[in-house]
C-alpha positions in Angstrom: 22.4 32.0 5.4 22.3 28.2 5.9 24.7 26.7 8.3 25.6 23.0 7.7 27.2 20.4 9.9 30.6 20.9 8.1 30.5 24.5 7.0 29.0 27.9 7.8 27.5 30.5 5.6 29.0 31.2 2.2 29.4 34.9 1.5 30.3 34.3 -2.1 26.6 33.4 -2.7 25.8 37.2 -2.4 27.8 37.8 -5.6 25.8 35.3 -7.7 23.6 37.1 -10.2 22.7 34.3 -12.5 20.8 31.8 -10.3 23.5 29.2 -11.2 25.5 27.5 -8.5 23.3 28.7 -5.6 22.3 25.4 -4.0 24.5 23.8 -1.3 23.4 20.3 -0.5 23.1 18.2 2.6 24.8 15.4 0.6 28.0 17.5 0.4 27.9 19.5 3.6 25.8 17.5 6.1 22.5 18.4 7.8 21.4 22.0 8.1 21.9 23.2 11.6 20.0 26.4 11.2 20.2 29.8 9.5 22.6 32.4 10.7 20.8 35.5 12.0 23.2 37.8 10.1 26.6 37.9 8.6 28.2 39.1 11.8 25.9 37.1 14.1 26.7 33.8 15.7 23.0 33.1 16.5 21.3 30.3 14.6 17.6 30.6 13.7 15.2 27.8 13.0 13.8 27.5 9.4 10.6 29.2 10.4 12.3 32.1 12.2 14.7 32.6 9.3 11.7 32.7 6.9 10.0 35.4 9.0 13.1 37.4 10.0 15.3 37.2 6.9 13.6 35.8 3.8 10.3 37.5 3.8 11.6 41.0 4.7 14.4 40.6 2.1 11.8 39.5 -0.5 9.5 42.4 0.3 12.4 44.8 0.1 13.1 43.6 -3.4 9.5 43.9 -4.4 9.3 47.5 -3.1 12.7 48.8 -4.1 13.7 46.9 -7.2 10.5 45.8 -8.8 8.0 48.5 -7.7 7.3 49.5 -11.3 6.5 45.9 -12.3 4.3 45.4 -9.2 2.4 48.6 -10.0 1.9 47.4 -13.6 0.7 44.0 -12.4 -1.8 45.7 -10.0 -3.2 47.8 -12.7 -3.6 44.9 -15.1 -5.1 42.7 -12.5 -8.0 45.2 -12.1 -9.1 44.5 -15.7 -8.0 40.9 -16.4 -6.8 37.8 -14.8 -3.0 37.5 -14.3 -1.3 34.1 -14.4 2.0 33.8 -12.4 3.8 30.5 -13.0 6.2 28.8 -10.6 7.6 25.4 -9.9 6.5 25.6 -6.3 2.9 26.0 -5.2 3.1 26.6 -1.5 1.6 30.0 -0.6 1.2 29.3 3.1 4.0 31.2 4.8 3.5 29.0 7.9 3.9 25.8 6.0 7.5 24.8 6.5 7.2 21.4 4.9 7.7 22.9 1.4 9.5 25.9 -0.1 7.5 29.0 -0.7 6.2 29.8 -4.2 7.8 33.0 -5.5 4.8 33.6 -7.7 2.6 33.1 -4.6 4.6 35.7 -2.7 4.1 38.2 -5.5 0.4 37.5 -5.5 0.2 38.0 -1.7 2.1 41.2 -2.0 -0.1 42.6 -4.8 -3.3 41.7 -2.8 -2.2 42.7 0.7 0.7 45.1 0.2 2.9 43.2 2.5 4.3 39.7 3.2 3.4 38.6 6.7 
């Protein structure tokens, strides 16, 4: 949902299912102006607002609706043993906008708290 100086959102990114070719760079498109509030919206959100209003709810939806069996399995295993989740990023502070969030950290938060907020 990033909007750059020279281009808006790219709806073709919704069709990517391989994690390849997802990144759009400031080198190519200019500085990020904000994050569009929705496909039909003209409103731009700050990075922090987009994280709270778009990214975290979407991530939680995936955990609840597409990965619920895996999450349940991890919860059960975590009762008896330590679980190690690996990730390139280490930021688990949702309020820390200086670094991307850790996906593994979000899974951990969800397993422990039942929500991402």
